[in-house]
PyMOL commands that place a pseudoatom at each C-alpha (Angstrom):
pseudoatom trace, name=CA, resn=MET, resi=1, chain=A, elem=C, hetatm=0, pos=[9.931, -28.262, 14.656]
pseudoatom trace, name=CA, resn=ASN, resi=2, chain=A, elem=C, hetatm=0, pos=[12.965, -29.363, 12.707]
pseudoatom trace, name=CA, resn=VAL, resi=3, chain=A, elem=C, hetatm=0, pos=[13.008, -32.305, 10.325]
pseudoatom trace, name=CA, resn=ALA, resi=4, chain=A, elem=C, hetatm=0, pos=[16.827, -32.490, 10.047]
pseudoatom trace, name=CA, resn=PRO, resi=5, chain=A, elem=C, hetatm=0, pos=[16.918, -35.893, 11.831]
pseudoatom trace, name=CA, resn=ALA, resi=6, chain=A, elem=C, hetatm=0, pos=[14.681, -37.281, 9.092]
pseudoatom trace, name=CA, resn=ALA, resi=7, chain=A, elem=C, hetatm=0, pos=[16.983, -35.932, 6.413]
pseudoatom trace, name=CA, resn=VAL, resi=8, chain=A, elem=C, hetatm=0, pos=[19.997, -37.348, 8.285]
pseudoatom trace, name=CA, resn=ASP, resi=9, chain=A, elem=C, hetatm=0, pos=[18.443, -40.780, 8.489]
pseudoatom trace, name=CA, resn=THR, resi=10, chain=A, elem=C, hetatm=0, pos=[17.588, -40.813, 4.869]
pseudoatom trace, name=CA, resn=LEU, resi=11, chain=A, elem=C, hetatm=0, pos=[21.040, -39.657, 3.783]
pseudoatom trace, name=CA, resn=TYR, resi=12, chain=A, elem=C, hetatm=0, pos=[22.853, -41.858, 6.097]
pseudoatom trace, name=CA, resn=HIS, resi=13, chain=A, elem=C, hetatm=0, pos=[20.981, -45.005, 4.897]
pseudoatom trace, name=CA, resn=HIS, resi=14, chain=A, elem=C, hetatm=0, pos=[21.372, -43.891, 1.166]
pseudoatom trace, name=CA, resn=PHE, resi=15, chain=A, elem=C, hetatm=0, pos=[25.176, -43.777, 1.736]
pseudoatom trace, name=CA, resn=GLN, resi=16, chain=A, elem=C, hetatm=0, pos=[25.119, -47.085, 3.658]
pseudoatom trace, name=CA, resn=ASP, resi=17, chain=A, elem=C, hetatm=0, pos=[22.897, -48.907, 1.035]
pseudoatom trace, name=CA, resn=THR, resi=18, chain=A, elem=C, hetatm=0, pos=[24.733, -47.618, -1.973]
pseudoatom trace, name=CA, resn=GLY, resi=19, chain=A, elem=C, hetatm=0, pos=[28.286, -47.690, -0.612]
pseudoatom trace, name=CA, resn=ARG, resi=20, chain=A, elem=C, hetatm=0, pos=[28.695, -44.101, -1.879]
pseudoatom trace, name=CA, resn=GLY, resi=21, chain=A, elem=C, hetatm=0, pos=[29.829, -41.221, 0.197]
pseudoatom trace, name=CA, resn=PRO, resi=22, chain=A, elem=C, hetatm=0, pos=[29.045, -37.465, -0.029]
pseudoatom trace, name=CA, resn=SER, resi=23, chain=A, elem=C, hetatm=0, pos=[31.981, -36.911, -2.392]
pseudoatom trace, name=CA, resn=TYR, resi=24, chain=A, elem=C, hetatm=0, pos=[30.322, -39.119, -5.059]
pseudoatom trace, name=CA, resn=TYR, resi=25, chain=A, elem=C, hetatm=0, pos=[27.864, -36.243, -5.705]
pseudoatom trace, name=CA, resn=ASP, resi=26, chain=A, elem=C, hetatm=0, pos=[28.541, -32.819, -7.070]
pseudoatom trace, name=CA, resn=VAL, resi=27, chain=A, elem=C, hetatm=0, pos=[25.714, -31.427, -5.099]
pseudoatom trace, name=CA, resn=ILE, resi=28, chain=A, elem=C, hetatm=0, pos=[23.629, -32.700, -2.040]
pseudoatom trace, name=CA, resn=LEU, resi=29, chain=A, elem=C, hetatm=0, pos=[20.519, -30.763, -1.363]
pseudoatom trace, name=CA, resn=THR, resi=30, chain=A, elem=C, hetatm=0, pos=[17.890, -30.886, 1.323]
pseudoatom trace, name=CA, resn=GLY, resi=31, chain=A, elem=C, hetatm=0, pos=[14.788, -28.825, 1.472]
pseudoatom trace, name=CA, resn=ASP, resi=32, chain=A, elem=C, hetatm=0, pos=[13.734, -27.150, 3.549]
pseudoatom trace, name=CA, resn=LEU, resi=33, chain=A, elem=C, hetatm=0, pos=[15.682, -27.315, 6.663]
pseudoatom trace, name=CA, resn=GLY, resi=34, chain=A, elem=C, hetatm=0, pos=[16.790, -23.569, 6.783]
pseudoatom trace, name=CA, resn=TYR, resi=35, chain=A, elem=C, hetatm=0, pos=[19.939, -22.267, 8.269]
pseudoatom trace, name=CA, resn=ILE, resi=36, chain=A, elem=C, hetatm=0, pos=[19.441, -23.951, 11.693]
pseudoatom trace, name=CA, resn=GLY, resi=37, chain=A, elem=C, hetatm=0, pos=[18.447, -27.311, 10.226]
pseudoatom trace, name=CA, resn=LYS, resi=38, chain=A, elem=C, hetatm=0, pos=[21.285, -27.204, 7.714]
pseudoatom trace, name=CA, resn=ASP, resi=39, chain=A, elem=C, hetatm=0, pos=[23.827, -26.859, 10.608]
pseudoatom trace, name=CA, resn=ILE, resi=40, chain=A, elem=C, hetatm=0, pos=[22.059, -29.704, 12.500]
pseudoatom trace, name=CA, resn=CYS, resi=41, chain=A, elem=C, hetatm=0, pos=[22.109, -31.905, 9.444]
pseudoatom trace, name=CA, resn=LEU, resi=42, chain=A, elem=C, hetatm=0, pos=[25.863, -31.351, 8.883]
pseudoatom trace, name=CA, resn=GLU, resi=43, chain=A, elem=C, hetatm=0, pos=[26.677, -31.969, 12.593]
pseudoatom trace, name=CA, resn=LEU, resi=44, chain=A, elem=C, hetatm=0, pos=[24.634, -35.103, 12.799]
pseudoatom trace, name=CA, resn=MET, resi=45, chain=A, elem=C, hetatm=0, pos=[25.993, -36.442, 9.512]
pseudoatom trace, name=CA, resn=MET, resi=46, chain=A, elem=C, hetatm=0, pos=[29.522, -35.770, 10.777]
pseudoatom trace, name=CA, resn=SER, resi=47, chain=A, elem=C, hetatm=0, pos=[28.797, -37.781, 14.021]
pseudoatom trace, name=CA, resn=ARG, resi=48, chain=A, elem=C, hetatm=0, pos=[27.836, -40.582, 11.800]
pseudoatom trace, name=CA, resn=GLY, resi=49, chain=A, elem=C, hetatm=0, pos=[31.054, -40.394, 9.814]
pseudoatom trace, name=CA, resn=TYR, resi=50, chain=A, elem=C, hetatm=0, pos=[30.036, -38.460, 6.763]
pseudoatom trace, name=CA, resn=ASN, resi=51, chain=A, elem=C, hetatm=0, pos=[31.419, -34.980, 6.108]
pseudoatom trace, name=CA, resn=MET, resi=52, chain=A, elem=C, hetatm=0, pos=[29.212, -33.182, 3.610]
pseudoatom trace, name=CA, resn=LYS, resi=53, chain=A, elem=C, hetatm=0, pos=[30.576, -29.684, 4.017]
pseudoatom trace, name=CA, resn=ALA, resi=54, chain=A, elem=C, hetatm=0, pos=[32.185, -29.481, 0.622]
pseudoatom trace, name=CA, resn=ASN, resi=55, chain=A, elem=C, hetatm=0, pos=[29.003, -30.060, -1.499]
pseudoatom trace, name=CA, resn=TYR, resi=56, chain=A, elem=C, hetatm=0, pos=[25.912, -29.749, 0.697]
pseudoatom trace, name=CA, resn=ASN, resi=57, chain=A, elem=C, hetatm=0, pos=[23.405, -27.033, 0.889]
pseudoatom trace, name=CA, resn=ASP, resi=58, chain=A, elem=C, hetatm=0, pos=[19.769, -26.506, 1.742]
pseudoatom trace, name=CA, resn=CYS, resi=59, chain=A, elem=C, hetatm=0, pos=[17.163, -25.302, -0.830]
pseudoatom trace, name=CA, resn=GLY, resi=60, chain=A, elem=C, hetatm=0, pos=[15.539, -22.918, 1.614]
pseudoatom trace, name=CA, resn=VAL, resi=61, chain=A, elem=C, hetatm=0, pos=[18.953, -21.368, 2.390]
pseudoatom trace, name=CA, resn=LEU, resi=62, chain=A, elem=C, hetatm=0, pos=[19.522, -20.953, -1.469]
pseudoatom trace, name=CA, resn=ILE, resi=63, chain=A, elem=C, hetatm=0, pos=[16.180, -19.396, -2.205]
pseudoatom trace, name=CA, resn=PHE, resi=64, chain=A, elem=C, hetatm=0, pos=[15.838, -16.978, 0.661]
pseudoatom trace, name=CA, resn=ASP, resi=65, chain=A, elem=C, hetatm=0, pos=[18.086, -14.194, 2.077]
pseudoatom trace, name=CA, resn=LYS, resi=66, chain=A, elem=C, hetatm=0, pos=[17.546, -14.165, 5.879]
pseudoatom trace, name=CA, resn=GLU, resi=67, chain=A, elem=C, hetatm=0, pos=[18.783, -10.596, 6.244]
pseudoatom trace, name=CA, resn=LYS, resi=68, chain=A, elem=C, hetatm=0, pos=[17.012, -8.996, 3.358]
pseudoatom trace, name=CA, resn=GLN, resi=69, chain=A, elem=C, hetatm=0, pos=[13.770, -11.079, 3.632]
pseudoatom trace, name=CA, resn=ASP, resi=70, chain=A, elem=C, hetatm=0, pos=[13.512, -11.410, 7.398]
pseudoatom trace, name=CA, resn=THR, resi=71, chain=A, elem=C, hetatm=0, pos=[13.090, -15.147, 7.172]
pseudoatom trace, name=CA, resn=HIS, resi=72, chain=A, elem=C, hetatm=0, pos=[15.051, -15.859, 10.375]
pseudoatom trace, name=CA, resn=SER, resi=73, chain=A, elem=C, hetatm=0, pos=[16.054, -19.503, 10.019]
pseudoatom trace, name=CA, resn=GLY, resi=74, chain=A, elem=C, hetatm=0, pos=[15.587, -19.677, 6.180]
pseudoatom trace, name=CA, resn=GLY, resi=75, chain=A, elem=C, hetatm=0, pos=[12.774, -20.374, 3.781]
pseudoatom trace, name=CA, resn=SER, resi=76, chain=A, elem=C, hetatm=0, pos=[9.788, -22.565, 4.500]
pseudoatom trace, name=CA, resn=GLY, resi=77, chain=A, elem=C, hetatm=0, pos=[7.593, -24.754, 2.617]
pseudoatom trace, name=CA, resn=CYS, resi=78, chain=A, elem=C, hetatm=0, pos=[7.329, -27.894, 0.457]
pseudoatom trace, name=CA, resn=GLY, resi=79, chain=A, elem=C, hetatm=0, pos=[8.084, -25.886, -2.698]
pseudoatom trace, name=CA, resn=CYS, resi=80, chain=A, elem=C, hetatm=0, pos=[11.720, -25.141, -1.883]
pseudoatom trace, name=CA, resn=CYS, resi=81, chain=A, elem=C, hetatm=0, pos=[13.104, -28.461, -3.151]
pseudoatom trace, name=CA, resn=ALA, resi=82, chain=A, elem=C, hetatm=0, pos=[10.979, -28.516, -6.277]
pseudoatom trace, name=CA, resn=THR, resi=83, chain=A, elem=C, hetatm=0, pos=[11.675, -24.870, -7.126]
pseudoatom trace, name=CA, resn=THR, resi=84, chain=A, elem=C, hetatm=0, pos=[15.447, -25.186, -6.608]
pseudoatom trace, name=CA, resn=PHE, resi=85, chain=A, elem=C, hetatm=0, pos=[15.870, -28.465, -8.570]
pseudoatom trace, name=CA, resn=CYS, resi=86, chain=A, elem=C, hetatm=0, pos=[13.331, -27.590, -11.467]
pseudoatom trace, name=CA, resn=GLY, resi=87, chain=A, elem=C, hetatm=0, pos=[15.033, -24.220, -11.967]
pseudoatom trace, name=CA, resn=TYR, resi=88, chain=A, elem=C, hetatm=0, pos=[18.641, -23.760, -11.019]
pseudoatom trace, name=CA, resn=VAL, resi=89, chain=A, elem=C, hetatm=0, pos=[19.836, -27.338, -10.495]
pseudoatom trace, name=CA, resn=PHE, resi=90, chain=A, elem=C, hetatm=0, pos=[18.234, -28.725, -13.602]
pseudoatom trace, name=CA, resn=ASN, resi=91, chain=A, elem=C, hetatm=0, pos=[19.737, -26.019, -15.709]
pseudoatom trace, name=CA, resn=GLN, resi=92, chain=A, elem=C, hetatm=0, pos=[23.158, -26.863, -14.208]
pseudoatom trace, name=CA, resn=LEU, resi=93, chain=A, elem=C, hetatm=0, pos=[22.645, -30.610, -15.106]
pseudoatom trace, name=CA, resn=GLN, resi=94, chain=A, elem=C, hetatm=0, pos=[21.598, -29.718, -18.672]
pseudoatom trace, name=CA, resn=ALA, resi=95, chain=A, elem=C, hetatm=0, pos=[24.603, -27.412, -19.082]
pseudoatom trace, name=CA, resn=LYS, resi=96, chain=A, elem=C, hetatm=0, pos=[26.867, -30.295, -17.830]
pseudoatom trace, name=CA, resn=LYS, resi=97, chain=A, elem=C, hetatm=0, pos=[28.141, -28.090, -15.076]
pseudoatom trace, name=CA, resn=ILE, resi=98, chain=A, elem=C, hetatm=0, pos=[27.171, -30.711, -12.560]
pseudoatom trace, name=CA, resn=LYS, resi=99, chain=A, elem=C, hetatm=0, pos=[26.454, -34.417, -13.233]
pseudoatom trace, name=CA, resn=LYS, resi=100, chain=A, elem=C, hetatm=0, pos=[25.370, -36.038, -9.977]
pseudoatom trace, name=CA, resn=VAL, resi=101, chain=A, elem=C, hetatm=0, pos=[22.843, -34.627, -7.492]
pseudoatom trace, name=CA, resn=LEU, resi=102, chain=A, elem=C, hetatm=0, pos=[21.340, -36.098, -4.355]
pseudoatom trace, name=CA, resn=LEU, resi=103, chain=A, elem=C, hetatm=0, pos=[18.133, -34.385, -3.591]
pseudoatom trace, name=CA, resn=CYS, resi=104, chain=A, elem=C, hetatm=0, pos=[16.582, -35.035, -0.190]
pseudoatom trace, name=CA, resn=ALA, resi=105, chain=A, elem=C, hetatm=0, pos=[13.113, -33.439, 0.197]
pseudoatom trace, name=CA, resn=THR, resi=106, chain=A, elem=C, hetatm=0, pos=[11.928, -33.064, 3.804]
pseudoatom trace, name=CA, resn=GLY, resi=107, chain=A, elem=C, hetatm=0, pos=[8.452, -32.407, 5.304]
pseudoatom trace, name=CA, resn=ALA, resi=108, chain=A, elem=C, hetatm=0, pos=[6.323, -32.547, 8.472]
pseudoatom trace, name=CA, resn=LEU, resi=109, chain=A, elem=C, hetatm=0, pos=[3.428, -35.005, 8.838]
pseudoatom trace, name=CA, resn=MET, resi=110, chain=A, elem=C, hetatm=0, pos=[0.957, -32.543, 10.166]
pseudoatom trace, name=CA, resn=SER, resi=111, chain=A, elem=C, hetatm=0, pos=[-2.177, -33.813, 11.873]
pseudoatom trace, name=CA, resn=PRO, resi=112, chain=A, elem=C, hetatm=0, pos=[-4.881, -31.912, 13.801]
pseudoatom trace, name=CA, resn=THR, resi=113, chain=A, elem=C, hetatm=0, pos=[-5.311, -34.886, 16.082]
pseudoatom trace, name=CA, resn=THR, resi=114, chain=A, elem=C, hetatm=0, pos=[-1.644, -35.096, 16.910]
pseudoatom trace, name=CA, resn=ALA, resi=115, chain=A, elem=C, hetatm=0, pos=[-1.413, -31.362, 17.537]
pseudoatom trace, name=CA, resn=GLN, resi=116, chain=A, elem=C, hetatm=0, pos=[-4.520, -31.476, 19.806]
pseudoatom trace, name=CA, resn=GLN, resi=117, chain=A, elem=C, hetatm=0, pos=[-3.062, -34.307, 21.817]
pseudoatom trace, name=CA, resn=ASN, resi=118, chain=A, elem=C, hetatm=0, pos=[0.233, -32.426, 22.235]
pseudoatom trace, name=CA, resn=GLU, resi=119, chain=A, elem=C, hetatm=0, pos=[2.131, -35.238, 20.398]
pseudoatom trace, name=CA, resn=SER, resi=120, chain=A, elem=C, hetatm=0, pos=[5.314, -34.649, 18.366]
pseudoatom trace, name=CA, resn=ILE, resi=121, chain=A, elem=C, hetatm=0, pos=[4.972, -33.770, 14.721]
pseudoatom trace, name=CA, resn=LEU, resi=122, chain=A, elem=C, hetatm=0, pos=[6.760, -36.363, 12.686]
pseudoatom trace, name=CA, resn=GLY, resi=123, chain=A, elem=C, hetatm=0, pos=[9.448, -35.428, 10.128]
pseudoatom trace, name=CA, resn=ILE, resi=124, chain=A, elem=C, hetatm=0, pos=[9.841, -37.263, 6.805]
pseudoatom trace, name=CA, resn=ALA, resi=125, chain=A, elem=C, hetatm=0, pos=[12.407, -37.260, 4.101]
pseudoatom trace, name=CA, resn=HIS, resi=126, chain=A, elem=C, hetatm=0, pos=[12.943, -38.993, 0.867]
pseudoatom trace, name=CA, resn=ALA, resi=127, chain=A, elem=C, hetatm=0, pos=[15.912, -38.897, -1.532]
pseudoatom trace, name=CA, resn=ALA, resi=128, chain=A, elem=C, hetatm=0, pos=[16.404, -39.109, -5.255]
pseudoatom trace, name=CA, resn=SER, resi=129, chain=A, elem=C, hetatm=0, pos=[19.826, -39.544, -6.992]
pseudoatom trace, name=CA, resn=ILE, resi=130, chain=A, elem=C, hetatm=0, pos=[19.830, -37.792, -10.309]
pseudoatom trace, name=CA, resn=GLU, resi=131, chain=A, elem=C, hetatm=0, pos=[22.647, -38.252, -12.742]
pseudoatom trace, name=CA, resn=THR, resi=132, chain=A, elem=C, hetatm=0, pos=[23.436, -37.191, -16.261]
pseudoatom trace, name=CA, resn=SER, resi=133, chain=A, elem=C, hetatm=0, pos=[25.466, -39.137, -18.812]
pseudoatom trace, name=CA, resn=VAL, resi=134, chain=A, elem=C, hetatm=0, pos=[29.079, -37.973, -19.469]
for i in range(1, 134): cmd.bond("trace and resi %d" % i, "trace and resi %d" % (i + 1))
show_as sticks, trace
zoom trace
């Protein structure tokens, strides 16, 4: 199950609605797509006309080391985005090392009924733009 398409849809519509592009932000983060989902997100965003390679990363990728921790695709869990933002990213904002962050948290809408009926598990994403004053 990969929720990268949900993140792509949210990011794409954010850029369309605001008239901003990826370069407006110092950092764009998703969480948690892992290594595979990160690559899918970049590829799908590129196909929609948005190149995020310069300032995009995934919180699960930042937190976990797939070789040392045997996480395969990357980290997992709803805490990746919160942990990364509330720790490292927030400190970077306070220190004025970065000023504009687009944080796109992702998740799966798990349902025992859906799983028992062999239905697809839906992905969801929401974004928050966080900026500090100059």
